[in-house]
N, C-alpha and C positions, 0 to 999 in steps of 0.2 A: 882061507880068506883072511884078510887083515883089514877089518872094517875101520880101524882107527887111522890107517894110512892110505887106504884105497882112494885113488883119484878117479873121479867119474868124468866122462866127457858128455856134454849136453849142448847141442846146437853149436858145436865148434868151440865151446868155451870150457876151460878146465875149472871145475868146482869141487872143493872138498866135500865128501859125502855127508859130513855132519854140519854143513851150512844150509840153513833154511831161511827163506825170505821172512822178514819181520812182518807180523800181522799188520794190515793197514789200519790206521786210526779211523775213527768215525768221520773226521773231516776229509780224509783221503778217499774214503768210500763215497762220500757225498760228492766230492769234486769229480770223481770218475763217473758217477751217475749223471751229473749235469753236463759233463763234457759229451757224453753219449746222447743226451736229450737235446742238445743244442749244436747242430753242425756249425763248424767255424765259418762257412761261407754263406750262411743264411741269417735272417733275423733271429734274435735269441733272447737273452735275458741277463739280468744281474741278480746275484744272490748274496745275502749277508746273514750270517748266523753268529750269535754271541751267547755266551752263558756265563753267569756270574761276572759280567764285565769283561770277559776274555773273548776276543774274536776267534772263532773257530774256522770260519770260511768267509771270504770277502772277495768276490771275483765276478768278472763279466765274461759272457760267452756269446759268440756270434757277432753280428754287425748291427750297429745303430742306424746306419744309413747305407742302403744298398748302392745308391748312385755314387756316393763319395767313398765307399768301402771303409767307413769309419768303425773301428772296433768298439764294442761295448766295454765300459769300465765301471768300477763301483761308484764313480762320480757322474755317470751318464744320467741325464734327467729324462724320465719317462712320464707320460701322463699316468697318474695314479688312479684314475677313475673314481669310484665311490669312496675310496679312502679319503678323498677330499672332504667328504661330509663330516669327518671327525674334526677337521679344522674349523669348519663353519659352526659346528656344535660348540666347540670351546669358545669361539667368538661370542656366541649367545650367552654362555655361562660367565664370561668376563663382564659383559654388560649387566647381567643379573647381579654379580658380586658388587658392582658399583652402584646398585640401586636404580639403574636406568630402565629396567624392565622387570617383569615378573614372569616366571614360566607359566603362570596361570592366566596371563593376559589373553583375552579373546582376540582372534585375528581381525575382527572388525575394527579394533583400535588402530591397526596399521593399514588396513585395506578396507576403507568404508564403501568401496564400490562393488562389494559383493552383490550379485543379482538377487540371491536369496539371503537376506540379512540373517536369517536364523542360522545358516551355516557359519557365517562369520562370527556369530555370537557363541556357538557351541564349540567350535574347534579352538583349542588353546595351543600356546606355543609348545607345551610339553608333548602334546599329541604329535606335532611335527617332528620333534626330536626323536621320538621312539616309534615312528611309523605306525601310529594307531589312529590317525586322523579320519580315515574313511573317505578322504577326498578322492574323487574320481579323476584319473588322468584323461582329460578330454581333449588333449592335443591331437590334431590331425596330422601326425608326423608323416605317415605314408602318403596321404593325399597332398600335403603341402611340404613335401620334402625339400624343395628348393628354398622355401622360406626358412625352414629350420636349419639349413646349412649355415646360416649367419645369425639366427635368433639368439639373443642373450637371455639373461635371467628374467627380465621383465616380460619379454615376449613369450617365454615358456610358462610363466605364471599366469598371464592374462586369461587364457581360456578357462582356467580353474575357477576364476572369479565369476564366470558365467554359468556355472553348474546350478541345476535346479535341486539336486539332492546329493546325499552322500551314499557310499556303498554300504555303510553300516553306522551304527551309533558311535560317534567319536569316543575312543578309549576302550571300546569293547573287543576289538580284534586287532590282529597284525596284518598290514598290507604294505609292502615296500613302496615308497613314494619318492621319485626324483623331484617332481615339482615342489614338494614340501621344503626341500633344501634350497630351491630357487627363492622361495618365499622368505626363508630364514636369512639368506644373504641380503635380500632387499630390506629386511627389518634392521639388520646391522647398519646398512647404509642410512636408513631413516634416522636412527638414533645417533650414530656417530657423525653424521653430516659429511661423510666422505665415501669414496669407493670402498666397498667391503674388502676388496683385495688389499688395499693399502692398510686397512685396519688390522687384518690378519698378519700381514708382513711385519708391521711394527710391533704388534703385541705378542705374536707367537714365533714367527720365523726368526726375527733378530735375537730375542732373548734365548732362543733354543740353539742358535748358531747354525741355522740352515743356509748354507752358502751356495748350494746347488739348486735350490728350489725357487719356483716362480708360480704365478697364478695367471691363467688365461684371462684375457679381456678382449675377446674377438680373435683375429688371426694370430697364429703363433709363428715365430721365426722359422725359416726354412733350414737353418743350420744351427748347430750347437745343442740340439736335442735329438733324442731317438725318434725316428719316424716309425709308424705302425704299418704292418702289412698283413694282407689276407691272401691265402693261396687260392688262386682261381685257374682251373684247367692246367694245373701243374706249374703255374708261374706265380710269383709274388707281385701283388699290386698294392699300391699305397692305400691305406684305410685309416685316415685320421681327419684333421681339419680340412674341409673342402670336399671330402667324400662321404663323411658320416654325419647324418642329421643329428641335431641337438648338441654337437660337440662344443659350440661356444657357450652353452648353458653352464656357466662355471660354478654356480653354487652347489651343484650336485656332482661335479666331476672336473673341476678346472685346475686342480693343484698338480703341478709337475715337480717331481722330486727324484732323488737318487736313493739307492739302498743305504748309502752312507749317511745321507741326511735323515732318512727315516729312522735310522738307529739313533741319531742325535735327538730326534723328536721323542722317541720312546724314553731316552735317558732324561730329557727335560720333564716328561710326564712323571717318571718315577721320582725325580727330585723336586717336583712341584715348583718348577721354575716360573711358570706363568699363571698358575692357578692354585689355590689351596688344595692340599691333599684330600680333604674330605669331599670337595666338589668333584675332583677327579675320580675318587672312588665311587661316588654316586653315579657318575656317568658310566661306570663299568660294573654296575650292579643291576640285575634285572628289575625293571619297573613295570608295575601292573596297576592299571586304574581300578577303582572300586567296582566299576560296572563291567569288568572283564567277563566275556562269555566264550573266549577261545577254547578250543578242544584241549589244548595243553597250556601250561603256564608260560608266561612271557619269557623269552630268551634274549631280550635286548634291553640295554639300559638307555642312555642317551647316545644314539648312534652306534656305539660299540655292541657287538654281539658277544654273548657269553655261552660257551659250550663246554664239551669235554672231549678228550682224546684218550681212549683206553682208561677211562676213570679219572683222568687228571684234568682239572679245570684249565680252560684256555680262554683268552680274550682276543678277539680278532675282528678284522674287517677285510673284505675283498674289494677288488676294483675290476671293472670290465667296461671298456669303451672303445668302439672301433676295433682296431687290431691289437689294442693294449689289453693286457690282463695282469692282475696283481694279487698278491696275498700278503697279509701282515698279521703276525701271530705273536702274542705274548703269553708265556706260561709262567704264572706267578710263583708256583711252588718250586720250580727249578730255575727261576730267574733266566729263562731262555727266551731270546727274541729271534724271530726268523722273518725275513722279508724277501720276497721275490718280485721283480718287475720284468715283464716280458713285452716285446713289441711284435709278437705274432701269437696266434692262438696256441696255447699249450695246456696240458692237463694239470693245472695247478692243484686240484684236489689230490691227485696222485702224488704230486711233489710233496705236499704237506704231510701226507701219510708216511712217505719215505723218510723225510727229515725227522719228524717227531718220533717215529718208531725206532729209527737208528739211534737217536740221542737219548730217548727216555728208556730204552731197553738195552743198555750196553752189555 
């Protein structure tokens, strides 16, 4: 045998036997993974991953609009679901910075029509920001689903003002609350004297260079954005505005953005473009009231969740509304930012595990 000169035949191609395919990079592995996860002719998603300022993967997979056969790109705007809450939270912190409110303000200051005045006096703005208000979500979404197909922030907040009690003492426990962020949006409007959407666009979107992003205020355009879909009986049916109750309640889920814009958003956060660094850090540090009685320590700051992945700290927020599902992750130690926006239900927890494991364990 002459191994140095032997020519091998494989699938009709001549390859020298000492030629081996180069190992795939982490980005190539992840690209192949997402290509498999998102069939090209179905609703899909957009992914962007960067580390130390270098883009590792920025790509769209699948279709943004099944009727128009519009492909998803890194600039496609998706509804971000609850990632919207981080924008509302920063709006509140901007007003606090200007001395126009205090996070210790009781809600009765802004909503004097509380049926039970004690609730309005006990619940503070900071309780809303970190989901520890104890406010009961008393909206009759199932019974009044037609009403909630068009109900905006004020209509989604109104039932909470009629509550007789709270689920627990404000500040003592964690319980995720969507109406809390409808209330925060309305507080921004009261203080700024304008639509809260316009306030956020001017104070956060524009300074951060978010060119693909918008905020819902009622119906959303039929074209120019991703539509969301749910699979029913083997077929995809639309599941966004007009099909999903509470969709127009923008304070808790009205921001539409692209993965490219959310990368700009994180860059603006890191560079303290619209808010001082210390206030941003406070929003991303677990906050716990003195009267905390939860079984485990608080894992949330102001809107942002703080956790770990294989022992490494991560800061994150997820989004889930109608057929849209999203994940936004910042890994400070590795300067790693990962965002995925999908317009149909996908296992985003598994996606996060795959991305972080691949990149943090080279």
